[in-house]
Phi, psi and omega in degrees: 000323179295318178295318178298320179298314179298318181293318180296314181294322178295320179295318180294319179293335178278357176098011178295128181273105180216133180258343185223154170231147179216153181190176183271193188296333179301323183268328181293337182273356186264112182291332181290323177295315179297319180295322179295321179291319180294325178296330177271004183054043179253123181293152177214154172227100187243129181292147176223163177280160182293341181269000177289141188259142178226163179260117181241110179053046176082359180246133179272120181227159171282159180300322179294324178292324175296317180298324180294339181270354184285125178286158183301325184287349181264003174269136182236137183266115181227155176267133182251040178110179184258130178254180181294335181242029177116186181297145177270100179263133177220164169265136184234146172217160180211162179209142175288133180230163175050046185291341181270005185259107167050204181275166176089181183236141180229139182225156163256118179259131184240131178244133180237128176291130184290338182265309186264342184078005180297140183253148171225152187229149181221135166273132184232148176215146173208143179292338180236163179297138182232149173283161180302320184298329178295318178292322178298318180298316180293321178299323180286336182295332183301330178297327179297325178295314180295321178295325178294320176297317179297317179296319180295322179290319185279328188257328184234012173067041181303322182258012183263061178234155177228060182239160180233358181250159181294315185298309179295325177298315182297320178296315182296312182297318181296316179293322178295317179294324177295319178296319179295319178298322178297313179298318180295322180293320178296317180296320181291336183274359182289141176290162179301148179245166176279173184288347185274358176209149178276159175295166177297123179266170178301314178298322181290321178296317178298320179296318180294318178298317179295321183287323186267339184248316187271342179232163181257133177231140179292337184220113175294325180300322180297318179297316182291326177294319177298321177297317179296322179295317180297318182293324175293317180297317179294326177295320177295317179296318179297319179300319179294319178298316182296321178297319179299000000 
């Protein structure tokens, strides 16, 4: 959390335009990180454990105890982004907490899995009043960060280094992030596709670059046809997952 605080403050001082910060339980449990963000009037949605205590209407309760008090009519079904098998639908509830503390608004955001009933909790802050859907959106954005790390490890070797010094580590990480940014930019520039094939993904673009640039093939058309076949097959698989 101390390193995250330093990085966030350095980014803000450098002029990075960001209105929200989000993170997992490691960061949500740290009061100094939250205080630093609140001092900058920067909103946050930070995950916390169910045993973390908050102040609700003058009473100190754990997050799990607050969730147990939520009536059925106060749960709202919202989508928190797109997943590998379709939209991520959850039931959400919220409550104002720490109302006696300074400026701004603070909430406890509760997420419930529609299938298993598993609960997740978030401490939230914003300098201005926010709707529930705004907090849900920020909570869902964190998955994009984790997916980016997974993509970087799997596609450009973010974690495939054997160095012990800062300089070589920094060089490797910088080149890996640059390679991932290149793949992401190519993927984002693709024109819309029909429903019978998925758009070019990061793994497919990397495969095509390797096949067409790093190796020799007698027929470029053959490589592109195989790529088209894979995208059609993946579109069929995705459709089946979504139906399930």
